N, CA, C and O of each residue as an XYZ file, in Angstrom:
420
protein
N     -38.176    -11.025     31.713
C     -37.005    -10.345     31.677
C     -35.406    -10.750     31.443
O     -34.395    -10.057     31.561
N     -35.614    -12.436     30.987
C     -34.447    -13.366     30.338
C     -35.019    -13.426     28.848
O     -34.108    -13.467     28.022
N     -35.944    -13.438     28.453
C     -36.519    -13.475     27.413
C     -35.907    -11.974     26.569
O     -35.344    -12.041     25.476
N     -36.131    -10.743     27.270
C     -35.974     -9.425     26.927
C     -34.505     -9.387     26.556
O     -33.942     -8.779     25.646
N     -34.015    -10.215     27.518
C     -31.927    -10.330     27.576
C     -31.249    -11.273     26.376
O     -30.048    -11.299     26.108
N     -32.479    -12.174     25.604
C     -32.172    -12.992     24.855
C     -32.353    -11.930     23.491
O     -31.423    -11.611     22.751
N     -33.491    -11.564     23.381
C     -33.327    -10.849     22.336
C     -32.896     -9.896     22.114
O     -32.966     -9.547     20.936
N     -32.349     -9.139     22.915
C     -31.254     -7.803     22.640
C     -30.053     -9.078     22.192
O     -29.939     -9.347     20.996
N     -29.343     -9.687     23.043
C     -28.155    -10.482     22.855
C     -28.414    -11.285     21.231
O     -27.633    -11.274     20.280
N     -29.463    -11.798     21.300
C     -29.686    -12.280     19.413
C     -29.637    -11.249     18.537
O     -29.147    -11.506     17.437
N     -30.263     -9.443     18.874
C     -30.221     -8.791     17.821
C     -28.505     -7.967     18.258
O     -27.953     -7.388     17.323
N     -28.102     -7.970     19.034
C     -26.529     -7.620     19.342
C     -25.353     -8.525     18.542
O     -24.276     -8.043     18.193
N     -25.766     -9.959     18.310
C     -24.545    -10.711     17.669
C     -25.340    -10.637     16.230
O     -24.466    -10.387     15.401
N     -26.764    -10.757     15.487
C     -27.033    -10.578     14.384
C     -26.259     -9.037     13.824
O     -25.540     -9.030     12.825
N     -26.556     -7.726     14.678
C     -25.659     -6.837     14.149
C     -24.519     -6.654     13.840
O     -24.130     -5.936     12.919
N     -23.769     -7.382     14.694
C     -22.497     -7.468     14.592
C     -22.259     -8.547     12.842
O     -21.698     -8.384     11.759
N     -22.925     -9.393     13.390
C     -22.832    -10.497     11.990
C     -22.855     -9.785     10.680
O     -22.128    -10.140      9.753
N     -23.819     -8.623     10.582
C     -23.832     -7.831      9.830
C     -23.578     -6.580      9.443
O     -23.969     -6.036      8.410
N     -22.662     -5.965     10.618
C     -21.895     -5.512      9.964
C     -20.069     -5.892      9.472
O     -19.169     -5.227      8.958
N     -20.203     -7.270      9.956
C     -18.614     -7.831      9.764
C     -18.618     -8.502      7.779
O     -17.621     -8.696      7.083
N     -20.079     -8.694      7.388
C     -20.241     -8.835      6.059
C     -19.905     -7.773      5.688
O     -18.887     -7.611      5.015
N     -20.973     -6.479      6.176
C     -21.239     -5.756      4.828
C     -19.500     -4.792      4.716
O     -19.122     -4.252      3.677
N     -18.562     -4.791      6.255
C     -17.388     -4.778      6.177
C     -16.777     -5.209      4.876
O     -16.433     -4.611      3.856
N     -16.756     -7.093      5.478
C     -15.986     -7.631      4.260
C     -16.332     -7.177      3.003
O     -15.535     -6.699      2.195
N     -17.834     -7.365      2.791
C     -17.715     -6.910      1.272
C     -17.062     -5.540      1.001
O     -16.373     -5.436     -0.014
N     -17.217     -4.473      1.823
C     -16.674     -3.421      1.161
C     -14.882     -3.646      1.409
O     -14.305     -2.573      1.229
N     -14.200     -4.463      1.670
C     -12.940     -5.108      1.562
C     -13.027     -5.763      0.210
O     -12.485     -5.061     -0.644
N     -13.530     -6.877     -0.257
C     -13.302     -7.041     -1.250
C     -13.395     -5.948     -2.279
O     -12.599     -5.866     -3.214
N     -14.523     -4.997     -2.056
C     -14.585     -4.145     -3.244
C     -13.207     -3.277     -3.954
O     -12.957     -2.802     -5.061
N     -12.467     -3.385     -2.564
C     -11.301     -2.238     -2.807
C     -10.296     -3.281     -2.944
O      -9.265     -2.715     -3.309
N     -10.124     -4.378     -2.842
C      -9.084     -5.234     -3.042
C      -9.508     -5.249     -4.731
O      -8.702     -4.977     -5.620
N     -10.791     -5.587     -4.936
C     -10.519     -5.465     -6.848
C     -10.333     -4.379     -7.069
O      -9.812     -4.431     -8.183
N     -10.397     -3.171     -6.739
C     -10.510     -2.113     -7.585
C      -9.529     -1.989     -7.319
O      -9.217     -1.496     -8.403
N      -7.985     -1.988     -6.403
C      -6.703     -2.288     -6.103
C      -6.167     -3.091     -7.471
O      -5.253     -2.620     -8.148
N      -6.699     -4.106     -7.743
C      -6.175     -5.242     -8.557
C      -6.045     -4.509     -9.578
O      -4.953     -4.140    -10.013
N      -7.435     -4.147    -10.193
C      -7.708     -3.308    -11.365
C      -6.415     -2.132    -11.595
O      -5.695     -1.961    -12.578
N      -6.430     -1.796    -10.974
C      -5.547     -0.467    -10.885
C      -4.175     -0.831    -11.112
O      -3.442     -0.510    -12.047
N      -3.907     -1.663     -9.955
C      -2.443     -2.287    -10.828
C      -2.205     -2.995    -12.144
O      -1.200     -2.962    -12.854
N      -3.418     -3.685    -12.327
C      -3.540     -4.456    -13.706
C      -3.155     -2.753    -15.203
O      -2.327     -2.544    -16.089
N      -4.089     -2.181    -14.748
C      -3.825     -1.348    -15.236
C      -2.726      0.188    -15.604
O      -2.676      1.061    -16.471
N      -2.100     -0.121    -14.560
C      -0.618      0.322    -14.136
C       0.430     -0.287    -15.138
O       1.271      0.376    -15.746
N       0.246     -1.709    -15.224
C       1.272     -2.762    -15.305
C       1.086     -2.538    -17.188
O       2.008     -2.765    -17.971
N      -0.281     -2.065    -17.595
C      -0.114     -2.274    -19.104
C       0.195     -1.267    -19.445
O       0.862     -1.393    -20.472
N       0.063      0.000    -19.084
C       0.515      1.252    -19.209
C       1.583      1.261    -18.891
O       1.939      2.051    -19.766
N       2.717      1.001    -18.219
C       4.009      0.865    -18.096
C       4.600     -0.089    -18.722
O       5.800     -0.210    -18.477
N       4.159     -0.772    -19.421
C       4.675     -1.686    -20.152
C       4.402     -0.959    -21.846
O       5.298     -1.076    -22.682
N       3.847     -0.652    -21.992
C       3.093      0.181    -23.079
C       4.332      0.977    -23.224
O       5.171      0.683    -24.076
N       4.497      2.169    -22.260
C       5.331      3.489    -22.098
C       7.379      2.561    -22.652
O       8.262      3.020    -23.377
N       7.330      1.528    -22.040
C       8.702      0.978    -22.066
C       9.131      0.681    -23.164
O      10.302      0.628    -23.540
N       8.040      0.444    -23.808
C       8.178     -0.147    -25.410
C       8.393      0.589    -26.179
O       8.880      0.354    -27.285
N       7.964      1.972    -25.595
C       7.926      2.910    -26.706
C       9.005      3.719    -26.729
O       9.620      3.999    -27.758
N       9.327      4.197    -25.403
C      11.111      4.362    -25.161
C      11.871      3.339    -25.839
O      12.712      3.650    -26.684
N      11.643      2.192    -25.540
C      12.601      1.539    -26.448
C      12.381      1.123    -27.636
O      13.070      0.214    -28.099
N      11.278      1.767    -28.426
C      11.550      1.957    -29.710
C      11.908      3.675    -30.063
O      12.206      3.987    -31.215
N      11.863      4.387    -29.314
C      12.451      5.545    -29.759
C      13.583      5.392    -29.331
O      14.242      6.262    -29.901
N      14.481      4.614    -28.431
C      16.159      4.708    -28.563
C      16.141      3.987    -29.456
O      16.831      4.616    -30.259
N      15.732      2.713    -30.152
C      16.589      2.506    -31.038
C      16.343      2.821    -32.233
O      16.797      2.143    -33.154
N      15.311      4.288    -32.522
C      15.518      4.558    -33.462
C      16.549      5.897    -33.550
O      17.335      6.071    -34.481
N      16.364      6.963    -32.200
C      17.178      7.358    -32.293
C      19.038      7.577    -32.035
O      19.774      8.563    -32.053
N      19.241      6.194    -31.821
C      20.665      6.058    -31.208
C      21.307      5.785    -32.735
O      22.472      6.161    -32.858
N      20.967      5.453    -33.375
C      21.429      5.010    -34.876
C      21.693      6.498    -35.640
O      22.639      6.725    -36.394
N      20.721      7.374    -35.297
C      20.818      8.923    -36.231
C      21.675      9.327    -35.830
O      22.531      9.723    -36.622
N      21.967      9.475    -34.039
C      23.285     10.167    -33.557
C      24.287      9.301    -33.780
O      25.188      9.937    -33.232
N      24.854      8.223    -34.217
C      25.769      7.650    -34.730
C      25.908      7.675    -36.293
O      26.940      7.341    -36.875
N      24.832      8.080    -36.875
C      25.224      9.001    -38.310
C      25.782     10.140    -38.367
O      26.783     10.224    -39.079
N      25.430     11.034    -37.829
C      26.145     12.504    -38.214
C      27.250     12.556    -36.544
O      27.185     11.987    -35.455
N      27.999     13.375    -37.057
C      29.214     13.697    -36.622
C      28.910     14.471    -35.173
O      29.234     15.655    -35.264
N      28.458     14.176    -34.065
C      28.541     14.339    -33.091
C      29.238     14.372    -31.939
O      29.195     13.282    -31.367
N      30.124     15.537    -31.139
C      31.091     14.980    -30.461
C      31.250     14.360    -29.508
O      30.134     14.305    -28.994
N      32.300     13.550    -28.580
C      32.140     12.456    -28.205
C      31.399     12.498    -27.105
O      30.446     11.751    -26.884
N      31.827     13.411    -26.343
C      31.548     13.862    -24.940
C      29.594     14.341    -24.862
O      28.956     14.458    -23.817
N      29.023     14.540    -26.338
C      27.508     14.680    -25.616
C      26.934     13.149    -26.453
O      25.721     12.943    -26.466
N      27.555     12.488    -26.890
C      27.223     10.887    -27.111
C      27.418     10.166    -25.573
O      26.642      9.343    -25.085
N      28.537     10.643    -25.007
C      28.395      9.715    -23.823
C      26.958     10.103    -23.059
O      26.187      9.235    -22.649
N      26.664     11.840    -22.905
C      25.897     12.140    -22.336
C      24.378     11.722    -22.799
O      23.526     11.383    -21.979
N      24.133     11.791    -24.264
C      23.022     10.865    -24.338
C      23.108      9.546    -24.104
O      21.947      9.160    -24.238
N      23.741      8.670    -23.850
C      23.969      7.347    -23.133
C      23.708      7.283    -21.531
O      22.936      6.585    -20.874
N      24.465      8.087    -21.226
C      24.495      8.549    -19.665
C      22.717      8.890    -19.445
O      21.987      8.288    -18.658
N      22.343      9.907    -20.287
C      20.970     10.195    -20.176
C      19.720      9.346    -20.230
O      18.717      9.573    -19.553
N      19.863      8.312    -21.122
C      19.304      6.951    -21.662
C      19.201      5.825    -20.404
O      18.192      5.223    -20.036
N      20.430      5.748    -19.921
C      21.057      4.820    -18.659
C      19.607      5.209    -17.380
O      18.721      4.616    -16.766
N      20.193      6.665    -17.570
C      19.892      6.839    -15.806
C      18.145      6.946    -16.290
O      17.378      6.627    -15.381
N      17.669      7.243    -17.242
C      16.205      6.947    -17.609
C      15.528      5.551    -17.189
O      14.479      5.282    -16.602
N      16.894      4.528    -17.908
C      15.730      3.206    -17.455
C      16.104      2.914    -16.048
O      15.306      2.238    -15.400
N      17.349      3.377    -15.399
C      17.091      3.052    -14.213
C      16.160      4.160    -13.149
O      16.168      3.824    -11.965
N      15.709      4.892    -13.349
C      14.918      5.753    -12.876
C      13.564      4.880    -12.975
O      12.789      4.486    -12.103
N      13.586      4.713    -14.583
C      11.869      3.914    -14.545
C      12.052      2.639    -13.693
O      11.020      2.287    -13.121
N      13.125      1.884    -13.489
C      13.082      1.037    -12.967
C      12.526      0.778    -11.516
O      11.716     -0.010    -11.026
N      13.499      2.020    -10.950
C      12.816      2.280     -9.725
C      11.218      2.961     -9.245
O      10.633      2.781     -8.177
N      10.971      3.423     -9.914
C      10.058      3.986    -10.051
C       8.961      2.707     -9.854
O       8.354      2.327     -8.852
N       8.974      2.249    -11.141
C       8.320      0.326    -11.098
C       8.254     -0.110     -9.770
O       7.234     -0.392     -9.142
N       9.258     -0.141     -9.440
C       9.424     -1.022     -7.637
C       8.979     -0.190     -6.769
O       8.567     -0.757     -5.757
N       8.891      1.013     -6.757
C       8.033      1.908     -5.694
C       6.621      1.627     -5.480
O       6.080      1.405     -4.397
N       5.955      1.671     -6.911
C       4.532      1.320     -7.251
C       3.958      0.048     -6.777
O       2.959     -0.190     -6.099
N       5.010     -0.838     -7.404
C       4.473     -2.377     -6.885
C       4.713     -2.537     -5.120
O       3.999     -3.224     -4.389
N       5.843     -1.758     -4.704
C       5.345     -1.898     -3.246
C       4.582     -1.245     -2.712
O       4.100     -1.595     -1.635
N       4.262     -0.132     -3.302
C       2.369      0.512     -2.841
C       1.342     -0.465     -2.839
O       0.548     -0.710     -1.931
N       1.465     -1.107     -4.183
C       0.391     -2.477     -4.320
C       0.129     -3.544     -3.652
O      -0.983     -4.019     -3.423
N       1.640     -4.120     -3.178
C       2.001     -4.893     -2.004
C       1.386     -4.499     -0.628
O       0.861     -5.262      0.182
N       1.542     -3.269     -0.538
C       1.257     -2.573      1.182
C      -0.166     -2.739      0.876
O      -0.869     -3.387      1.652
N      -0.728     -2.135     -0.339
C      -2.633     -2.208     -0.119
C      -3.096     -3.649      0.284
O      -3.982     -3.836      1.117
N      -2.391     -4.716     -0.409
C      -2.860     -5.889     -0.683
C      -2.435     -6.168      0.754
O      -2.896     -7.309      0.755
N      -2.020     -6.064      1.753
C      -1.328     -6.407      3.213
C      -2.611     -6.176      3.823
O      -3.350     -7.079      4.215
N      -2.890     -4.771      3.904
C      -3.783     -3.925      4.391
C      -5.233     -4.691      4.223
O      -5.785     -4.870      5.309
N      -5.790     -5.064      3.346
C      -6.952     -5.299      2.783
C      -6.960     -6.907      2.611
O      -7.930     -7.469      2.102
């Protein structure tokens, strides 16, 4: 009877450790996937920022060259400023989500 209990105990311990290793492997895969997603987001976001900045550098002189009412110029500058502010807030929100993912795994 004692050998039967010992066998059951060893099997239970082995299965528990195997499940832990299996779960740990899944966590590593999910964590690596999260890191890859963060890098992809960072690179894509940086490309988008550089594209928006280049467009701004091209458009602002064009608006300055032509006779546009002052109110409209102010609106355009406000629009550009708000775009940058919202872009930074969005980036911060996504980074907070990735930090939460890192803490979870």
